[in-house]
Every structure is written in structure tokens, then in C-alpha cells.
Chimera marker file (.cmm) of the C-alpha trace (Angstrom):
<marker_set name="trace">
<marker id="1" x="-11.745" y="21.686" z="-0.204" r="1" g="1" b="0" radius="0.5"/>
<marker id="2" x="-10.693" y="19.957" z="-3.572" r="1" g="1" b="0" radius="0.5"/>
<marker id="3" x="-6.642" y="19.446" z="-1.936" r="1" g="1" b="0" radius="0.5"/>
<marker id="4" x="-8.386" y="17.574" z="1.326" r="1" g="1" b="0" radius="0.5"/>
<marker id="5" x="-9.971" y="15.332" z="-0.665" r="1" g="1" b="0" radius="0.5"/>
<marker id="6" x="-6.601" y="14.479" z="-2.695" r="1" g="1" b="0" radius="0.5"/>
<marker id="7" x="-4.810" y="14.061" z="1.033" r="1" g="1" b="0" radius="0.5"/>
<marker id="8" x="-7.634" y="11.804" z="2.045" r="1" g="1" b="0" radius="0.5"/>
<marker id="9" x="-7.542" y="9.603" z="-0.807" r="1" g="1" b="0" radius="0.5"/>
<marker id="10" x="-3.253" y="9.342" z="-1.092" r="1" g="1" b="0" radius="0.5"/>
<marker id="11" x="-4.149" y="8.417" z="3.056" r="1" g="1" b="0" radius="0.5"/>
<marker id="12" x="-6.828" y="5.942" z="2.136" r="1" g="1" b="0" radius="0.5"/>
<marker id="13" x="-4.005" y="4.679" z="-0.714" r="1" g="1" b="0" radius="0.5"/>
<marker id="14" x="-1.320" y="4.284" z="1.877" r="1" g="1" b="0" radius="0.5"/>
<marker id="15" x="-3.690" y="2.170" z="4.061" r="1" g="1" b="0" radius="0.5"/>
<marker id="16" x="-4.933" y="-0.159" z="0.909" r="1" g="1" b="0" radius="0.5"/>
<marker id="17" x="-3.791" y="-3.764" z="1.100" r="1" g="1" b="0" radius="0.5"/>
<marker id="18" x="-2.097" y="-3.537" z="-2.133" r="1" g="1" b="0" radius="0.5"/>
<marker id="19" x="0.530" y="-0.432" z="-1.228" r="1" g="1" b="0" radius="0.5"/>
<marker id="20" x="4.065" y="-2.355" z="-0.803" r="1" g="1" b="0" radius="0.5"/>
<marker id="21" x="3.367" y="-4.723" z="-3.826" r="1" g="1" b="0" radius="0.5"/>
<marker id="22" x="5.857" y="-2.929" z="-5.735" r="1" g="1" b="0" radius="0.5"/>
<marker id="23" x="8.735" y="-3.867" z="-3.212" r="1" g="1" b="0" radius="0.5"/>
<marker id="24" x="7.446" y="-7.763" z="-3.746" r="1" g="1" b="0" radius="0.5"/>
<marker id="25" x="8.007" y="-7.392" z="-6.964" r="1" g="1" b="0" radius="0.5"/>
<marker id="26" x="10.765" y="-6.021" z="-6.727" r="1" g="1" b="0" radius="0.5"/>
<marker id="27" x="12.405" y="-9.194" z="-5.773" r="1" g="1" b="0" radius="0.5"/>
<marker id="28" x="12.239" y="-10.387" z="-8.660" r="1" g="1" b="0" radius="0.5"/>
<marker id="29" x="14.318" y="-7.903" z="-10.211" r="1" g="1" b="0" radius="0.5"/>
<marker id="30" x="16.908" y="-8.569" z="-7.689" r="1" g="1" b="0" radius="0.5"/>
<marker id="31" x="17.280" y="-12.121" z="-8.472" r="1" g="1" b="0" radius="0.5"/>
<marker id="32" x="17.097" y="-12.093" z="-12.028" r="1" g="1" b="0" radius="0.5"/>
<marker id="33" x="19.467" y="-9.258" z="-12.560" r="1" g="1" b="0" radius="0.5"/>
<marker id="34" x="22.256" y="-11.034" z="-10.085" r="1" g="1" b="0" radius="0.5"/>
<marker id="35" x="22.319" y="-14.190" z="-12.911" r="1" g="1" b="0" radius="0.5"/>
<marker id="36" x="24.868" y="-14.404" z="-15.324" r="1" g="1" b="0" radius="0.5"/>
<marker id="37" x="25.789" y="-17.177" z="-18.074" r="1" g="1" b="0" radius="0.5"/>
<marker id="38" x="28.664" y="-18.415" z="-15.286" r="1" g="1" b="0" radius="0.5"/>
<marker id="39" x="28.067" y="-21.520" z="-12.845" r="1" g="1" b="0" radius="0.5"/>
<marker id="40" x="30.088" y="-18.847" z="-10.609" r="1" g="1" b="0" radius="0.5"/>
<marker id="41" x="27.471" y="-16.395" z="-8.163" r="1" g="1" b="0" radius="0.5"/>
<marker id="42" x="27.779" y="-12.462" z="-9.645" r="1" g="1" b="0" radius="0.5"/>
<marker id="43" x="29.599" y="-10.015" z="-7.343" r="1" g="1" b="0" radius="0.5"/>
<marker id="44" x="28.471" y="-6.577" z="-7.799" r="1" g="1" b="0" radius="0.5"/>
<marker id="45" x="31.045" y="-5.448" z="-8.880" r="1" g="1" b="0" radius="0.5"/>
<marker id="46" x="31.256" y="-7.676" z="-12.023" r="1" g="1" b="0" radius="0.5"/>
<marker id="47" x="27.481" y="-5.776" z="-13.154" r="1" g="1" b="0" radius="0.5"/>
<marker id="48" x="26.782" y="-3.637" z="-15.718" r="1" g="1" b="0" radius="0.5"/>
<marker id="49" x="25.684" y="-0.166" z="-14.581" r="1" g="1" b="0" radius="0.5"/>
<marker id="50" x="22.304" y="-1.248" z="-17.056" r="1" g="1" b="0" radius="0.5"/>
<marker id="51" x="21.802" y="-3.804" z="-13.965" r="1" g="1" b="0" radius="0.5"/>
<marker id="52" x="23.155" y="-2.601" z="-11.149" r="1" g="1" b="0" radius="0.5"/>
<marker id="53" x="20.142" y="-0.604" z="-10.979" r="1" g="1" b="0" radius="0.5"/>
<marker id="54" x="18.244" y="-3.630" z="-10.245" r="1" g="1" b="0" radius="0.5"/>
<marker id="55" x="20.249" y="-4.721" z="-7.161" r="1" g="1" b="0" radius="0.5"/>
<marker id="56" x="19.107" y="-4.257" z="-3.666" r="1" g="1" b="0" radius="0.5"/>
<marker id="57" x="21.593" y="-1.548" z="-2.094" r="1" g="1" b="0" radius="0.5"/>
<marker id="58" x="22.303" y="-4.154" z="1.057" r="1" g="1" b="0" radius="0.5"/>
<marker id="59" x="23.833" y="-6.498" z="-1.834" r="1" g="1" b="0" radius="0.5"/>
<marker id="60" x="25.885" y="-3.443" z="-3.195" r="1" g="1" b="0" radius="0.5"/>
<marker id="61" x="27.326" y="-3.038" z="0.815" r="1" g="1" b="0" radius="0.5"/>
<marker id="62" x="27.434" y="-6.604" z="1.288" r="1" g="1" b="0" radius="0.5"/>
<marker id="63" x="29.505" y="-7.231" z="-1.560" r="1" g="1" b="0" radius="0.5"/>
<marker id="64" x="31.819" y="-4.465" z="-1.070" r="1" g="1" b="0" radius="0.5"/>
<marker id="65" x="35.063" y="-5.776" z="0.580" r="1" g="1" b="0" radius="0.5"/>
<marker id="66" x="34.924" y="-9.147" z="0.159" r="1" g="1" b="0" radius="0.5"/>
<marker id="67" x="36.756" y="-9.943" z="-3.035" r="1" g="1" b="0" radius="0.5"/>
<marker id="68" x="38.920" y="-12.455" z="-0.443" r="1" g="1" b="0" radius="0.5"/>
<marker id="69" x="35.973" y="-15.151" z="0.150" r="1" g="1" b="0" radius="0.5"/>
<marker id="70" x="35.471" y="-17.606" z="-1.387" r="1" g="1" b="0" radius="0.5"/>
<marker id="71" x="32.681" y="-18.482" z="-3.680" r="1" g="1" b="0" radius="0.5"/>
<marker id="72" x="30.537" y="-20.628" z="-1.876" r="1" g="1" b="0" radius="0.5"/>
<marker id="73" x="30.819" y="-17.799" z="1.311" r="1" g="1" b="0" radius="0.5"/>
<marker id="74" x="29.394" y="-14.877" z="-1.335" r="1" g="1" b="0" radius="0.5"/>
<marker id="75" x="26.818" y="-17.227" z="-2.488" r="1" g="1" b="0" radius="0.5"/>
<marker id="76" x="26.162" y="-18.072" z="0.931" r="1" g="1" b="0" radius="0.5"/>
<marker id="77" x="25.680" y="-14.595" z="2.197" r="1" g="1" b="0" radius="0.5"/>
<marker id="78" x="23.431" y="-14.020" z="-0.998" r="1" g="1" b="0" radius="0.5"/>
<marker id="79" x="21.039" y="-16.337" z="0.083" r="1" g="1" b="0" radius="0.5"/>
<marker id="80" x="20.545" y="-15.443" z="3.426" r="1" g="1" b="0" radius="0.5"/>
<marker id="81" x="20.390" y="-11.956" z="1.789" r="1" g="1" b="0" radius="0.5"/>
<marker id="82" x="17.682" y="-13.088" z="-0.318" r="1" g="1" b="0" radius="0.5"/>
<marker id="83" x="15.956" y="-15.086" z="2.964" r="1" g="1" b="0" radius="0.5"/>
<marker id="84" x="15.762" y="-12.126" z="5.150" r="1" g="1" b="0" radius="0.5"/>
<marker id="85" x="14.432" y="-9.830" z="2.274" r="1" g="1" b="0" radius="0.5"/>
<marker id="86" x="11.608" y="-12.334" z="1.579" r="1" g="1" b="0" radius="0.5"/>
<marker id="87" x="10.971" y="-13.226" z="5.786" r="1" g="1" b="0" radius="0.5"/>
<marker id="88" x="10.201" y="-8.880" z="5.532" r="1" g="1" b="0" radius="0.5"/>
<marker id="89" x="8.133" y="-8.981" z="2.900" r="1" g="1" b="0" radius="0.5"/>
<marker id="90" x="5.727" y="-11.711" z="4.321" r="1" g="1" b="0" radius="0.5"/>
<marker id="91" x="5.755" y="-10.261" z="7.688" r="1" g="1" b="0" radius="0.5"/>
<marker id="92" x="4.424" y="-7.053" z="5.766" r="1" g="1" b="0" radius="0.5"/>
<marker id="93" x="2.234" y="-9.041" z="4.227" r="1" g="1" b="0" radius="0.5"/>
<marker id="94" x="0.893" y="-10.901" z="7.282" r="1" g="1" b="0" radius="0.5"/>
<marker id="95" x="0.435" y="-7.273" z="8.613" r="1" g="1" b="0" radius="0.5"/>
<marker id="96" x="-1.783" y="-6.179" z="5.722" r="1" g="1" b="0" radius="0.5"/>
<marker id="97" x="-5.227" y="-7.563" z="7.085" r="1" g="1" b="0" radius="0.5"/>
<marker id="98" x="-4.302" y="-5.322" z="10.408" r="1" g="1" b="0" radius="0.5"/>
<marker id="99" x="-3.705" y="-2.410" z="8.391" r="1" g="1" b="0" radius="0.5"/>
<marker id="100" x="-7.067" y="-2.641" z="6.031" r="1" g="1" b="0" radius="0.5"/>
<marker id="101" x="-8.753" y="-2.899" z="9.632" r="1" g="1" b="0" radius="0.5"/>
<marker id="102" x="-7.603" y="0.383" z="10.712" r="1" g="1" b="0" radius="0.5"/>
<marker id="103" x="-7.962" y="1.892" z="7.303" r="1" g="1" b="0" radius="0.5"/>
<marker id="104" x="-11.655" y="0.936" z="7.298" r="1" g="1" b="0" radius="0.5"/>
<marker id="105" x="-11.980" y="2.188" z="11.133" r="1" g="1" b="0" radius="0.5"/>
<marker id="106" x="-10.195" y="5.258" z="9.211" r="1" g="1" b="0" radius="0.5"/>
<marker id="107" x="-12.797" y="5.859" z="6.516" r="1" g="1" b="0" radius="0.5"/>
<marker id="108" x="-15.718" y="4.655" z="8.940" r="1" g="1" b="0" radius="0.5"/>
<marker id="109" x="-14.425" y="7.883" z="11.686" r="1" g="1" b="0" radius="0.5"/>
<marker id="110" x="-14.257" y="10.293" z="8.601" r="1" g="1" b="0" radius="0.5"/>
<marker id="111" x="-17.544" y="9.784" z="7.312" r="1" g="1" b="0" radius="0.5"/>
<marker id="112" x="-19.188" y="10.313" z="10.867" r="1" g="1" b="0" radius="0.5"/>
<marker id="113" x="-17.177" y="13.520" z="11.157" r="1" g="1" b="0" radius="0.5"/>
<marker id="114" x="-18.495" y="14.611" z="7.488" r="1" g="1" b="0" radius="0.5"/>
<marker id="115" x="-22.019" y="13.842" z="8.200" r="1" g="1" b="0" radius="0.5"/>
<marker id="116" x="-21.797" y="15.890" z="11.501" r="1" g="1" b="0" radius="0.5"/>
<marker id="117" x="-20.159" y="18.921" z="9.478" r="1" g="1" b="0" radius="0.5"/>
<marker id="118" x="-23.360" y="18.550" z="7.232" r="1" g="1" b="0" radius="0.5"/>
<marker id="119" x="-25.825" y="20.897" z="9.113" r="1" g="1" b="0" radius="0.5"/>
<marker id="120" x="-28.704" y="20.863" z="6.928" r="1" g="1" b="0" radius="0.5"/>
<marker id="121" x="-29.142" y="16.892" z="7.485" r="1" g="1" b="0" radius="0.5"/>
<marker id="122" x="-31.626" y="15.943" z="10.078" r="1" g="1" b="0" radius="0.5"/>
<marker id="123" x="-30.922" y="13.525" z="12.645" r="1" g="1" b="0" radius="0.5"/>
<marker id="124" x="-33.360" y="10.808" z="10.982" r="1" g="1" b="0" radius="0.5"/>
<marker id="125" x="-31.469" y="11.593" z="7.602" r="1" g="1" b="0" radius="0.5"/>
<marker id="126" x="-27.888" y="11.031" z="9.716" r="1" g="1" b="0" radius="0.5"/>
<marker id="127" x="-29.279" y="7.812" z="11.073" r="1" g="1" b="0" radius="0.5"/>
<marker id="128" x="-30.514" y="6.615" z="7.872" r="1" g="1" b="0" radius="0.5"/>
<marker id="129" x="-27.668" y="7.359" z="5.712" r="1" g="1" b="0" radius="0.5"/>
<marker id="130" x="-25.097" y="5.611" z="8.408" r="1" g="1" b="0" radius="0.5"/>
<marker id="131" x="-27.387" y="2.737" z="8.366" r="1" g="1" b="0" radius="0.5"/>
<marker id="132" x="-27.101" y="2.284" z="4.679" r="1" g="1" b="0" radius="0.5"/>
<marker id="133" x="-24.026" y="3.554" z="3.806" r="1" g="1" b="0" radius="0.5"/>
<marker id="134" x="-21.977" y="1.923" z="6.924" r="1" g="1" b="0" radius="0.5"/>
<marker id="135" x="-22.514" y="-1.768" z="5.282" r="1" g="1" b="0" radius="0.5"/>
<marker id="136" x="-21.260" y="-0.459" z="1.608" r="1" g="1" b="0" radius="0.5"/>
<marker id="137" x="-17.280" y="0.241" z="2.612" r="1" g="1" b="0" radius="0.5"/>
<marker id="138" x="-17.038" y="1.260" z="-1.355" r="1" g="1" b="0" radius="0.5"/>
<marker id="139" x="-19.556" y="3.400" z="-1.496" r="1" g="1" b="0" radius="0.5"/>
<marker id="140" x="-18.402" y="4.744" z="1.885" r="1" g="1" b="0" radius="0.5"/>
<marker id="141" x="-15.158" y="5.527" z="0.339" r="1" g="1" b="0" radius="0.5"/>
<marker id="142" x="-16.290" y="7.207" z="-2.375" r="1" g="1" b="0" radius="0.5"/>
<marker id="143" x="-18.562" y="9.420" z="-0.364" r="1" g="1" b="0" radius="0.5"/>
<marker id="144" x="-15.589" y="10.487" z="1.525" r="1" g="1" b="0" radius="0.5"/>
<marker id="145" x="-13.934" y="11.471" z="-1.735" r="1" g="1" b="0" radius="0.5"/>
<marker id="146" x="-16.875" y="13.620" z="-3.173" r="1" g="1" b="0" radius="0.5"/>
<marker id="147" x="-16.832" y="17.320" z="-3.265" r="1" g="1" b="0" radius="0.5"/>
<marker id="148" x="-19.193" y="19.155" z="-0.802" r="1" g="1" b="0" radius="0.5"/>
<marker id="149" x="-21.125" y="20.190" z="-3.161" r="1" g="1" b="0" radius="0.5"/>
<marker id="150" x="-21.682" y="16.185" z="-4.474" r="1" g="1" b="0" radius="0.5"/>
<marker id="151" x="-21.642" y="14.732" z="-0.831" r="1" g="1" b="0" radius="0.5"/>
<marker id="152" x="-25.290" y="17.276" z="-0.983" r="1" g="1" b="0" radius="0.5"/>
<marker id="153" x="-26.510" y="16.010" z="-3.686" r="1" g="1" b="0" radius="0.5"/>
<marker id="154" x="-25.762" y="12.029" z="-3.244" r="1" g="1" b="0" radius="0.5"/>
<marker id="155" x="-27.267" y="12.642" z="0.639" r="1" g="1" b="0" radius="0.5"/>
<marker id="156" x="-30.186" y="13.556" z="-1.001" r="1" g="1" b="0" radius="0.5"/>
<marker id="157" x="-30.876" y="11.617" z="-3.601" r="1" g="1" b="0" radius="0.5"/>
<marker id="158" x="-29.920" y="8.370" z="-1.499" r="1" g="1" b="0" radius="0.5"/>
<marker id="159" x="-32.412" y="9.574" z="0.779" r="1" g="1" b="0" radius="0.5"/>
<marker id="160" x="-35.174" y="9.744" z="-1.768" r="1" g="1" b="0" radius="0.5"/>
<marker id="161" x="-34.289" y="6.465" z="-2.801" r="1" g="1" b="0" radius="0.5"/>
<marker id="162" x="-34.620" y="5.363" z="0.799" r="1" g="1" b="0" radius="0.5"/>
<marker id="163" x="-37.755" y="6.811" z="1.784" r="1" g="1" b="0" radius="0.5"/>
<marker id="164" x="-39.389" y="5.178" z="-0.922" r="1" g="1" b="0" radius="0.5"/>
<link id1="1" id2="2" r="1" g="1" b="0" radius="0.2"/>
<link id1="2" id2="3" r="1" g="1" b="0" radius="0.2"/>
<link id1="3" id2="4" r="1" g="1" b="0" radius="0.2"/>
<link id1="4" id2="5" r="1" g="1" b="0" radius="0.2"/>
<link id1="5" id2="6" r="1" g="1" b="0" radius="0.2"/>
<link id1="6" id2="7" r="1" g="1" b="0" radius="0.2"/>
<link id1="7" id2="8" r="1" g="1" b="0" radius="0.2"/>
<link id1="8" id2="9" r="1" g="1" b="0" radius="0.2"/>
<link id1="9" id2="10" r="1" g="1" b="0" radius="0.2"/>
<link id1="10" id2="11" r="1" g="1" b="0" radius="0.2"/>
<link id1="11" id2="12" r="1" g="1" b="0" radius="0.2"/>
<link id1="12" id2="13" r="1" g="1" b="0" radius="0.2"/>
<link id1="13" id2="14" r="1" g="1" b="0" radius="0.2"/>
<link id1="14" id2="15" r="1" g="1" b="0" radius="0.2"/>
<link id1="15" id2="16" r="1" g="1" b="0" radius="0.2"/>
<link id1="16" id2="17" r="1" g="1" b="0" radius="0.2"/>
<link id1="17" id2="18" r="1" g="1" b="0" radius="0.2"/>
<link id1="18" id2="19" r="1" g="1" b="0" radius="0.2"/>
<link id1="19" id2="20" r="1" g="1" b="0" radius="0.2"/>
<link id1="20" id2="21" r="1" g="1" b="0" radius="0.2"/>
<link id1="21" id2="22" r="1" g="1" b="0" radius="0.2"/>
<link id1="22" id2="23" r="1" g="1" b="0" radius="0.2"/>
<link id1="23" id2="24" r="1" g="1" b="0" radius="0.2"/>
<link id1="24" id2="25" r="1" g="1" b="0" radius="0.2"/>
<link id1="25" id2="26" r="1" g="1" b="0" radius="0.2"/>
<link id1="26" id2="27" r="1" g="1" b="0" radius="0.2"/>
<link id1="27" id2="28" r="1" g="1" b="0" radius="0.2"/>
<link id1="28" id2="29" r="1" g="1" b="0" radius="0.2"/>
<link id1="29" id2="30" r="1" g="1" b="0" radius="0.2"/>
<link id1="30" id2="31" r="1" g="1" b="0" radius="0.2"/>
<link id1="31" id2="32" r="1" g="1" b="0" radius="0.2"/>
<link id1="32" id2="33" r="1" g="1" b="0" radius="0.2"/>
<link id1="33" id2="34" r="1" g="1" b="0" radius="0.2"/>
<link id1="34" id2="35" r="1" g="1" b="0" radius="0.2"/>
<link id1="35" id2="36" r="1" g="1" b="0" radius="0.2"/>
<link id1="36" id2="37" r="1" g="1" b="0" radius="0.2"/>
<link id1="37" id2="38" r="1" g="1" b="0" radius="0.2"/>
<link id1="38" id2="39" r="1" g="1" b="0" radius="0.2"/>
<link id1="39" id2="40" r="1" g="1" b="0" radius="0.2"/>
<link id1="40" id2="41" r="1" g="1" b="0" radius="0.2"/>
<link id1="41" id2="42" r="1" g="1" b="0" radius="0.2"/>
<link id1="42" id2="43" r="1" g="1" b="0" radius="0.2"/>
<link id1="43" id2="44" r="1" g="1" b="0" radius="0.2"/>
<link id1="44" id2="45" r="1" g="1" b="0" radius="0.2"/>
<link id1="45" id2="46" r="1" g="1" b="0" radius="0.2"/>
<link id1="46" id2="47" r="1" g="1" b="0" radius="0.2"/>
<link id1="47" id2="48" r="1" g="1" b="0" radius="0.2"/>
<link id1="48" id2="49" r="1" g="1" b="0" radius="0.2"/>
<link id1="49" id2="50" r="1" g="1" b="0" radius="0.2"/>
<link id1="50" id2="51" r="1" g="1" b="0" radius="0.2"/>
<link id1="51" id2="52" r="1" g="1" b="0" radius="0.2"/>
<link id1="52" id2="53" r="1" g="1" b="0" radius="0.2"/>
<link id1="53" id2="54" r="1" g="1" b="0" radius="0.2"/>
<link id1="54" id2="55" r="1" g="1" b="0" radius="0.2"/>
<link id1="55" id2="56" r="1" g="1" b="0" radius="0.2"/>
<link id1="56" id2="57" r="1" g="1" b="0" radius="0.2"/>
<link id1="57" id2="58" r="1" g="1" b="0" radius="0.2"/>
<link id1="58" id2="59" r="1" g="1" b="0" radius="0.2"/>
<link id1="59" id2="60" r="1" g="1" b="0" radius="0.2"/>
<link id1="60" id2="61" r="1" g="1" b="0" radius="0.2"/>
<link id1="61" id2="62" r="1" g="1" b="0" radius="0.2"/>
<link id1="62" id2="63" r="1" g="1" b="0" radius="0.2"/>
<link id1="63" id2="64" r="1" g="1" b="0" radius="0.2"/>
<link id1="64" id2="65" r="1" g="1" b="0" radius="0.2"/>
<link id1="65" id2="66" r="1" g="1" b="0" radius="0.2"/>
<link id1="66" id2="67" r="1" g="1" b="0" radius="0.2"/>
<link id1="67" id2="68" r="1" g="1" b="0" radius="0.2"/>
<link id1="68" id2="69" r="1" g="1" b="0" radius="0.2"/>
<link id1="69" id2="70" r="1" g="1" b="0" radius="0.2"/>
<link id1="70" id2="71" r="1" g="1" b="0" radius="0.2"/>
<link id1="71" id2="72" r="1" g="1" b="0" radius="0.2"/>
<link id1="72" id2="73" r="1" g="1" b="0" radius="0.2"/>
<link id1="73" id2="74" r="1" g="1" b="0" radius="0.2"/>
<link id1="74" id2="75" r="1" g="1" b="0" radius="0.2"/>
<link id1="75" id2="76" r="1" g="1" b="0" radius="0.2"/>
<link id1="76" id2="77" r="1" g="1" b="0" radius="0.2"/>
<link id1="77" id2="78" r="1" g="1" b="0" radius="0.2"/>
<link id1="78" id2="79" r="1" g="1" b="0" radius="0.2"/>
<link id1="79" id2="80" r="1" g="1" b="0" radius="0.2"/>
<link id1="80" id2="81" r="1" g="1" b="0" radius="0.2"/>
<link id1="81" id2="82" r="1" g="1" b="0" radius="0.2"/>
<link id1="82" id2="83" r="1" g="1" b="0" radius="0.2"/>
<link id1="83" id2="84" r="1" g="1" b="0" radius="0.2"/>
<link id1="84" id2="85" r="1" g="1" b="0" radius="0.2"/>
<link id1="85" id2="86" r="1" g="1" b="0" radius="0.2"/>
<link id1="86" id2="87" r="1" g="1" b="0" radius="0.2"/>
<link id1="87" id2="88" r="1" g="1" b="0" radius="0.2"/>
<link id1="88" id2="89" r="1" g="1" b="0" radius="0.2"/>
<link id1="89" id2="90" r="1" g="1" b="0" radius="0.2"/>
<link id1="90" id2="91" r="1" g="1" b="0" radius="0.2"/>
<link id1="91" id2="92" r="1" g="1" b="0" radius="0.2"/>
<link id1="92" id2="93" r="1" g="1" b="0" radius="0.2"/>
<link id1="93" id2="94" r="1" g="1" b="0" radius="0.2"/>
<link id1="94" id2="95" r="1" g="1" b="0" radius="0.2"/>
<link id1="95" id2="96" r="1" g="1" b="0" radius="0.2"/>
<link id1="96" id2="97" r="1" g="1" b="0" radius="0.2"/>
<link id1="97" id2="98" r="1" g="1" b="0" radius="0.2"/>
<link id1="98" id2="99" r="1" g="1" b="0" radius="0.2"/>
<link id1="99" id2="100" r="1" g="1" b="0" radius="0.2"/>
<link id1="100" id2="101" r="1" g="1" b="0" radius="0.2"/>
<link id1="101" id2="102" r="1" g="1" b="0" radius="0.2"/>
<link id1="102" id2="103" r="1" g="1" b="0" radius="0.2"/>
<link id1="103" id2="104" r="1" g="1" b="0" radius="0.2"/>
<link id1="104" id2="105" r="1" g="1" b="0" radius="0.2"/>
<link id1="105" id2="106" r="1" g="1" b="0" radius="0.2"/>
<link id1="106" id2="107" r="1" g="1" b="0" radius="0.2"/>
<link id1="107" id2="108" r="1" g="1" b="0" radius="0.2"/>
<link id1="108" id2="109" r="1" g="1" b="0" radius="0.2"/>
<link id1="109" id2="110" r="1" g="1" b="0" radius="0.2"/>
<link id1="110" id2="111" r="1" g="1" b="0" radius="0.2"/>
<link id1="111" id2="112" r="1" g="1" b="0" radius="0.2"/>
<link id1="112" id2="113" r="1" g="1" b="0" radius="0.2"/>
<link id1="113" id2="114" r="1" g="1" b="0" radius="0.2"/>
<link id1="114" id2="115" r="1" g="1" b="0" radius="0.2"/>
<link id1="115" id2="116" r="1" g="1" b="0" radius="0.2"/>
<link id1="116" id2="117" r="1" g="1" b="0" radius="0.2"/>
<link id1="117" id2="118" r="1" g="1" b="0" radius="0.2"/>
<link id1="118" id2="119" r="1" g="1" b="0" radius="0.2"/>
<link id1="119" id2="120" r="1" g="1" b="0" radius="0.2"/>
<link id1="120" id2="121" r="1" g="1" b="0" radius="0.2"/>
<link id1="121" id2="122" r="1" g="1" b="0" radius="0.2"/>
<link id1="122" id2="123" r="1" g="1" b="0" radius="0.2"/>
<link id1="123" id2="124" r="1" g="1" b="0" radius="0.2"/>
<link id1="124" id2="125" r="1" g="1" b="0" radius="0.2"/>
<link id1="125" id2="126" r="1" g="1" b="0" radius="0.2"/>
<link id1="126" id2="127" r="1" g="1" b="0" radius="0.2"/>
<link id1="127" id2="128" r="1" g="1" b="0" radius="0.2"/>
<link id1="128" id2="129" r="1" g="1" b="0" radius="0.2"/>
<link id1="129" id2="130" r="1" g="1" b="0" radius="0.2"/>
<link id1="130" id2="131" r="1" g="1" b="0" radius="0.2"/>
<link id1="131" id2="132" r="1" g="1" b="0" radius="0.2"/>
<link id1="132" id2="133" r="1" g="1" b="0" radius="0.2"/>
<link id1="133" id2="134" r="1" g="1" b="0" radius="0.2"/>
<link id1="134" id2="135" r="1" g="1" b="0" radius="0.2"/>
<link id1="135" id2="136" r="1" g="1" b="0" radius="0.2"/>
<link id1="136" id2="137" r="1" g="1" b="0" radius="0.2"/>
<link id1="137" id2="138" r="1" g="1" b="0" radius="0.2"/>
<link id1="138" id2="139" r="1" g="1" b="0" radius="0.2"/>
<link id1="139" id2="140" r="1" g="1" b="0" radius="0.2"/>
<link id1="140" id2="141" r="1" g="1" b="0" radius="0.2"/>
<link id1="141" id2="142" r="1" g="1" b="0" radius="0.2"/>
<link id1="142" id2="143" r="1" g="1" b="0" radius="0.2"/>
<link id1="143" id2="144" r="1" g="1" b="0" radius="0.2"/>
<link id1="144" id2="145" r="1" g="1" b="0" radius="0.2"/>
<link id1="145" id2="146" r="1" g="1" b="0" radius="0.2"/>
<link id1="146" id2="147" r="1" g="1" b="0" radius="0.2"/>
<link id1="147" id2="148" r="1" g="1" b="0" radius="0.2"/>
<link id1="148" id2="149" r="1" g="1" b="0" radius="0.2"/>
<link id1="149" id2="150" r="1" g="1" b="0" radius="0.2"/>
<link id1="150" id2="151" r="1" g="1" b="0" radius="0.2"/>
<link id1="151" id2="152" r="1" g="1" b="0" radius="0.2"/>
<link id1="152" id2="153" r="1" g="1" b="0" radius="0.2"/>
<link id1="153" id2="154" r="1" g="1" b="0" radius="0.2"/>
<link id1="154" id2="155" r="1" g="1" b="0" radius="0.2"/>
<link id1="155" id2="156" r="1" g="1" b="0" radius="0.2"/>
<link id1="156" id2="157" r="1" g="1" b="0" radius="0.2"/>
<link id1="157" id2="158" r="1" g="1" b="0" radius="0.2"/>
<link id1="158" id2="159" r="1" g="1" b="0" radius="0.2"/>
<link id1="159" id2="160" r="1" g="1" b="0" radius="0.2"/>
<link id1="160" id2="161" r="1" g="1" b="0" radius="0.2"/>
<link id1="161" id2="162" r="1" g="1" b="0" radius="0.2"/>
<link id1="162" id2="163" r="1" g="1" b="0" radius="0.2"/>
<link id1="163" id2="164" r="1" g="1" b="0" radius="0.2"/>
</marker_set>
């Protein structure tokens, strides 16, 4: 039962709005990691191995075999690469609300399945729990991540509080 809860938790993280922010942070590493003290653009061949790990793989591929290009063409290529990557990040950010909605629907669906599996609940109990928890997404997520015996105790306490 514990492994199921862990899988559900990981699945919920994948669809969370903060998933992928680490790649946004990587953009600063890409830009700052390429700066040099000279005024001309840095190429991947000139980077030390310590700085090389911060360079995006596409930049490494783009800079291979370009020793004959002028500095302005190399600079233009780096700018285009950075713009392409920024556009991709912005596209992913624009999709976050859609993913969040899909994740909320997944959480609700999972909640209904769990309630149906709890045979000791009456139809009225299920309705009261649904009415109470469906308006509280954080509580709903917590309910899904609980172990089976914790859920039963949670439902009993919640139903007692609701009927008072």
C-alpha cells in the first residue's frame, strides 16, 4: 500500500505547476556560464571542464565545427539559440494552467475511486465527505496520499465534526 501512495505522490508532483522550474534556473547557468573576461563571445572549445558542465548540449553541438565563422556569426548563433530555448520555456509556462487543471481532475477522480472502495461508508457518508473535501484541494490531495487506515480514521473524525 505504501508504494501505491508514493507512486501517486510522484504522479501528482509531475503535474504540479512547479515541475520544470529547475530548467528555468538552468537558463541562468547557460547565460552566466558562457561569459568571459574578453569582449568576444566564448566558444565551447574554450571552456574549462568545470564551466563546460553548465553549457547546454545544443550549444556544444552548435559550436562544433564552426572555427571558420566570424565572431559576429558565432554571437548571432548563440543569441538565436538562447532565444529558442527561452521561447520553449515560455511555451511550457503557458501550458502550466492546463496541466494544473488536468492534475486537479486526476486528484478528484482518484478521490472518487477511493471513496467507492471504502465499503464501510454509507451513501450519506460519501456524500458528506464529497461535499466537504471537494472544495478543499489541499485536503483532497492529503486524503489521497494517506494510508488506508489513516483515511478511515480521517473520515470518521471528519464525519463526526460535520454532523455536530
